[in-house]
ZAMARGU-4260 file (C-alpha; in steps of 0.2 Angstrom, whole numbers, plus 5000, padded with zeros to 4 digits):
<rodrens>
0) 5000/5000/5000 | 5012/5014/4994 | 4998/5027/4990 | 4991/5038/5003 | 4975/5032/5012
5) 4958/5040/5006 | 4951/5036/5023 | 4959/5038/5040 | 4949/5030/5054 | 4949/5042/5069
10) 4959/5038/5085 | 4944/5040/5097 | 4942/5040/5116 | 4950/5027/5128 | 4950/5011/5118
15) 4935/5015/5107 | 4948/5015/5093 | 4956/4999/5099 | 4966/4986/5090 | 4952/4976/5083
20) 4944/4991/5074 | 4961/4997/5068 | 4965/4980/5061 | 4949/4978/5052 | 4950/4995/5044
25) 4969/4992/5039 | 4965/4975/5032 | 4952/4983/5022 | 4964/4994/5013 | 4963/5011/5023
30) 4972/5018/5038 | 4967/5010/5054 | 4971/5020/5070 | 4972/5015/5088 | 4970/5027/5102
35) 4986/5030/5112 | 4976/5037/5127 | 4978/5028/5144 | 4984/5012/5136 | 4993/5007/5152
40) 4977/5007/5161 | 4968/4996/5147 | 4982/4984/5148 | 4982/4981/5167 | 4963/4980/5168
45) 4962/4967/5154 | 4975/4957/5163 | 4966/4959/5179 | 4950/4952/5170 | 4961/4937/5166
50) 4964/4940/5148 | 4952/4927/5143 | 4956/4926/5125 | 4975/4928/5128 | 4978/4943/5117
55) 4988/4953/5130 | 4999/4939/5134 | 5002/4934/5116 | 5007/4952/5112 | 5018/4953/5127
60) 5027/4937/5123 | 5033/4947/5107 | 5039/4962/5117 | 5058/4964/5112 | 5065/4970/5128
65) 5068/4956/5141 | 5061/4956/5158 | 5047/4969/5155 | 5033/4958/5151 | 5037/4946/5165
70) 5037/4961/5178 | 5020/4967/5171 | 5012/4950/5172 | 5018/4946/5189 | 5011/4962/5196
75) 4994/4963/5187 | 4989/4947/5179 | 4975/4938/5188 | 4972/4920/5182 | 4954/4917/5179
80) 4950/4936/5182 | 4946/4946/5197 | 4929/4945/5206 | 4917/4956/5197 | 4914/4966/5214
85) 4933/4968/5217 | 4940/4985/5212 | 4954/4986/5198 | 4971/4988/5205 | 4977/5005/5200
90) 4991/5011/5189 | 5003/5024/5196 | 4997/5042/5193 | 5007/5050/5178 | 5019/5063/5183
95) 5035/5071/5177 | 5046/5058/5187 | 5041/5041/5180 | 5046/5026/5190 | 5053/5010/5181
100) 5035/5003/5182 | 5027/5018/5174 | 5040/5017/5160 | 5037/4998/5158 | 5018/5000/5157
105) 5019/5015/5145 | 5031/5007/5132 | 5023/4989/5133 | 5005/4994/5133 | 5008/5004/5117
110) 5018/4990/5109 | 5004/4978/5113 | 4990/4989/5105 | 5000/4992/5089 | 5006/4974/5088
115) 4989/4967/5089 | 4982/4980/5076 | 4996/4975/5064 | 4994/4956/5066 | 4989/4945/5052
120) 4988/4958/5037 | 5000/4969/5027 | 4991/4986/5029 | 4996/5001/5038 | 4992/5006/5056
125) 4993/5023/5065 | 4992/5028/5083 | 4983/5044/5090 | 4989/5054/5105 | 4983/5070/5113
130) 4996/5083/5115 | 4988/5089/5131 | 4992/5072/5139 | 5011/5075/5140 | 5017/5064/5154
135) 5018/5047/5145 | 5021/5053/5127 | 5039/5049/5125 | 5039/5031/5131 | 5022/5028/5123
140) 5029/5034/5106 | 5044/5022/5108 | 5032/5007/5112 | 5022/5010/5096 | 5038/5012/5086
145) 5045/4995/5093 | 5029/4988/5086 | 5033/4996/5069 | 5018/5008/5069 | 5017/5017/5052
150) 5009/5034/5057 | 5008/5045/5072 | 4994/5057/5073 | 4993/5071/5087 | 4981/5085/5091
155) 4973/5094/5106 | 4988/5106/5107 | 5003/5111/5097 | 5014/5096/5094 | 5029/5105/5088
160) 5042/5094/5097 | 5035/5077/5092 | 5043/5076/5075 | 5060/5078/5082 | 5056/5066/5096
165) 5052/5053/5083 | 5068/5056/5074 | 5078/5054/5091 | 5069/5039/5096 | 5072/5030/5079
170) 5090/5034/5081 | 5091/5027/5099 | 5094/5044/5107 | 5089/5052/5123 | 5074/5063/5119
175) 5066/5078/5129 | 5050/5088/5127 | 5045/5103/5137 | 5032/5101/5150 | 5019/5114/5151
180) 5018/5120/5169 | 5006/5132/5176 | 5014/5148/5184 | 5031/5142/5177 | 5044/5156/5177
185) 5055/5161/5161 | 5070/5154/5169 | 5062/5137/5174 | 5067/5121/5164 | 5053/5108/5166
190) 5054/5094/5154 | 5051/5076/5151 | 5064/5064/5144 | 5066/5046/5139 | 5082/5036/5135
195) 5079/5021/5124 | 5097/5015/5127 | 5094/5014/5146 | 5077/5006/5144 | 5084/4993/5133
200) 5100/4990/5143 | 5110/4995/5128 | 5103/4983/5116 | 5092/4993/5104 | 5078/4984/5094
205) 5073/4992/5077 | 5061/5006/5080 | 5058/5014/5062 | 5052/5032/5062 | 5034/5033/5057
210) 5025/5046/5047 | 5019/5061/5057 | 5002/5069/5054 | 4997/5084/5065 | 4979/5087/5069
215) 4975/5105/5067 | 4960/5117/5065 | 4968/5131/5056 | 4981/5136/5043 | 4990/5147/5055
220) 4994/5132/5066 | 4999/5121/5052 | 5010/5135/5045 | 5019/5137/5062 | 5021/5118/5063
225) 5028/5116/5046 | 5040/5130/5048 | 5045/5129/5067 | 5043/5111/5072 | 5059/5102/5077
230) 5058/5089/5063 | 5047/5085/5048 | 5029/5086/5049 | 5023/5075/5035 | 5005/5081/5033
235) 4989/5087/5042 | 4972/5082/5047 | 4961/5097/5047 | 4948/5094/5060 | 4932/5105/5061
240) 4921/5109/5076 | 4908/5095/5072 | 4921/5081/5075 | 4919/5071/5091 | 4930/5071/5107
245) 4939/5087/5110 | 4937/5102/5099 | 4948/5117/5097 | 4940/5132/5105 | 4932/5145/5094
250) 4944/5159/5089 | 4941/5175/5097 | 4930/5178/5113 | 4920/5163/5119 | 4901/5165/5116
255) 4888/5152/5119 | 4872/5148/5110 | 4855/5147/5119 | 4859/5129/5126 | 4876/5133/5131
260) 4887/5127/5117 | 4902/5137/5110 | 4898/5146/5094 | 4910/5144/5080 | 4911/5157/5066
265) 4919/5162/5050 | 4936/5164/5058 | 4935/5145/5062 | 4934/5140/5044 | 4951/5134/5038
270) 4959/5143/5024 | 4962/5128/5012 | 4972/5139/5000 | 4985/5141/5013 | 4985/5122/5016
275) 4988/5119/4998 | 5002/5131/4997 | 5011/5121/5010 | 5013/5107/4998 | 5009/5094/5011
280) 4995/5081/5010 | 4980/5084/5021 | 4964/5076/5026 | 4947/5084/5031 | 4938/5079/5047
285) 4922/5083/5055 | 4905/5076/5048 | 4914/5070/5032 | 4907/5052/5033 | 4897/5053/5017
290) 4902/5048/4999 | 4899/5066/4993 | 4909/5074/5006 | 4924/5062/5002 | 4922/5068/4984
295) 4921/5086/4990 | 4937/5084/5000 | 4946/5076/4985 | 4940/5090/4974 | 4948/5104/4985
300) 4965/5095/4985 | 4964/5084/5001 | 4971/5066/5000 | 4955/5060/5009 | 4945/5061/5025
305) 4946/5056/5043 | 4931/5047/5050 | 4927/5044/5068 | 4909/5043/5073 | 4904/5031/5060
310) 4918/5019/5065 | 4915/5021/5084 | 4898/5012/5083 | 4903/4998/5072 | 4904/4980/5078
315) 4923/4981/5080 | 4925/4997/5091 | 4929/4996/5109 | 4912/5003/5116 | 4903/4992/5127
320) 4891/4982/5116 | 4876/4986/5127 | 4880/5005/5127 | 4883/5004/5108 | 4866/4996/5105
325) 4858/5009/5116 | 4865/5023/5106 | 4860/5015/5089 | 4842/5013/5096 | 4842/5031/5100
330) 4848/5035/5082 | 4834/5024/5075 | 4821/5033/5085 | 4828/5050/5080 | 4833/5054/5098
335) 4852/5054/5098 | 4859/5070/5103 | 4877/5077/5106 | 4880/5092/5117 | 4897/5102/5114
340) 4901/5105/5133 | 4912/5120/5135 | 4917/5115/5153 | 4916/5095/5154 | 4934/5092/5150
345) 4948/5096/5163 | 4958/5101/5148 | 4948/5117/5145 | 4944/5112/5127 | 4926/5110/5122
350) 4921/5091/5123 | 4907/5083/5114 | 4896/5072/5125 | 4882/5060/5119 | 4866/5062/5129
355) 4863/5044/5135 | 4852/5040/5149 | 4861/5032/5164 | 4878/5040/5159 | 4887/5055/5166
360) 4879/5066/5153 | 4863/5066/5164 | 4864/5080/5177 | 4857/5069/5191 | 4870/5055/5187
365) 4884/5068/5187 | 4879/5076/5204 | 4878/5059/5212 | 4896/5054/5208 | 4909/5057/5222
370) 4923/5067/5214 | 4939/5057/5214 | 4955/5058/5203 | 4963/5041/5203 | 4969/5040/5185
375) 4977/5057/5183 | 4980/5058/5165 | 4973/5076/5163 | 4980/5083/5179 | 4989/5100/5177
380) 5007/5102/5183 | 5009/5118/5192 | 5024/5127/5200 | 5025/5127/5219 | 5033/5142/5227
385) 5049/5132/5230 | 5050/5127/5212 | 5044/5109/5214 | 5029/5103/5204 | 5012/5099/5211
390) 4998/5092/5201 | 4979/5096/5201 | 4964/5092/5191 | 4948/5103/5190 | 4938/5087/5191
395) 4946/5081/5207 | 4937/5085/5224 | 4935/5104/5225 | 4943/5106/5242 | 4959/5097/5235
400) 4959/5108/5220 | 4957/5124/5230 | 4971/5118/5243 | 4983/5117/5228 | 4979/5134/5223
405) 4966/5131/5210 | 4951/5143/5207 | 4934/5136/5212 | 4926/5143/5196 | 4937/5131/5186
410) 4929/5116/5195 | 4911/5120/5190 | 4904/5107/5178 | 4920/5097/5176 | 4918/5079/5173
415) 4930/5065/5176 | 4934/5061/5157 | 4947/5047/5162 | 4935/5036/5172 | 4920/5040/5161
420) 4928/5035/5145 | 4935/5019/5153 | 4917/5015/5159 | 4912/5017/5141 | 4923/5002/5136
425) 4915/4991/5150 | 4931/4994/5161 | 4924/5005/5174 | 4931/5005/5191 | 4921/4996/5205
430) 4916/5009/5218 | 4908/4996/5229 | 4899/4980/5227 | 4883/4988/5220 | 4891/5002/5209
435) 4904/5006/5196 | 4910/5022/5188 | 4897/5028/5175 | 4901/5030/5157 | 4904/5046/5148
440) 4902/5045/5129 | 4908/5056/5115 | 4904/5057/5097 | 4903/5069/5082 | 4888/5080/5079
445) 4881/5068/5065 | 4880/5053/5077 | 4861/5051/5073 | 4866/5048/5055 | 4875/5031/5059
450) 4858/5022/5055 | 4862/5025/5036 | 4875/5011/5038 | 4862/4998/5044 | 4857/4986/5032
455) 4838/4982/5031 | 4833/4972/5047 | 4850/4974/5055 | 4854/4981/5072 | 4873/4983/5069
460) 4886/4985/5056 | 4904/4982/5053 | 4919/4994/5049 | 4920/4987/5031 | 4902/4993/5029
465) 4908/5011/5033 | 4922/5010/5020 | 4911/5002/5007 | 4898/5016/5010 | 4911/5030/5008
470) 4919/5023/4993 | 4903/5018/4985 | 4909/5001/4979 | 4901/4984/4981 | 4907/4975/4997
475) 4912/4959/4988 | 4921/4968/4974 | 4931/4979/4987 | 4936/4964/4998 | 4942/4955/4982
480) 4952/4969/4976 | 4960/4972/4993 | 4965/4954/4995 | 4974/4954/4979 | 4983/4971/4983
485) 4988/4964/5000 | 4995/4949/4993 | 5007/4959/4982 | 5011/4975/4992 | 5024/4972/5006
490) 5023/4981/5022 | 5039/4990/5019 | 5032/5000/5004 | 5023/5012/5016 | 5039/5022/5016
495) 5034/5040/5015 | 5020/5052/5009
</rodrens>
């Protein structure tokens, strides 16, 4: 597969874009993408469930650095699975100073997810990271690269240091990125670092440099990255405000509509002339999951489109099947709604929340939840008076946040995205014998339209149905063509854009 993909499957949520979905999309000839968010938590919770199908253990058996898999299995694997009423054993809270266990988990969990996604076919696989989640970024990148990931995609921030980090990791060099710290002084030097040589005890396995795509919302950001990033940016995904998950804030002063959602205006429409002038490939995202919109994107010079929501509710996605069926029924009844919540996410970015009964989207459910921050991926590092770092999250207990110097106004309406997204996958933490963390679902504005993918009489659909619909080809014809291409196209042909 030497040509650029027409369709990029979005890297959604915590495990929504899991290895099964990415593998299905990739095997069908497009770019399958796994989400790189909180993979350490996913790995250890799957191991505590007993890894009933053996996928985690099989992938760990291929991990190329001796001792890592054994340490993880010894600490977290529960033969036969934990009791359903027992809480999951927690992973360490991410911070600037990673322990050896933190590093083992970050590297190995990303390796596992990419290894499984690439298993059994010759297609290409990407991994998606959020720039806002900085703590595990470097070891996570290295784990994905050890599994020969083909693409890295990153948004939710300005990933100017990631291309250089990829270059350094591929060369086996110690790499650093700046850590964004609240109240940092100009003379402060807060950074994160990772040394492949130390991690591998001097024996470096191959870790090829993947293609890097930055997820952006404006030409201004794209131009800055193309010119000022510390390495090569290979292309862009231009994501509009109707896409699911985190959205870029509107440009200019924040104004809300009558139901409290951010209002986007003409300044938020990307200038495609400037993108074309950069001479780099780009893909369009945000309500593009229609054949006519794919043609429209190609007509304006895009290589194709990124599609999230349509894949998120396919059979292969990681969403809990009961929840998935509930949302599809809401769609069939014309009752599926998404609210762009300006305050739900601790990141401060608008976050799209599907309005599903029984989830944290309901005000009553949200208010009943006792605030706790036991995963910590979205904690903000802040400078203490003595120069050391503290960590706080606007979604943690309010008294704790205030004690750490935070403002009470920042806590209003904040939801625990970490726990909510894990529960969406059926991996919610057990609070007590009668309760678990409630789900928090995200999707794009056009979630109600997934019903167009259902065949007559069907209650579900597959990732391949999404691709066939978008490309407007017969499913049997497409599958035959792709199998023939896979048989002749070696994996190494995915060299560059």
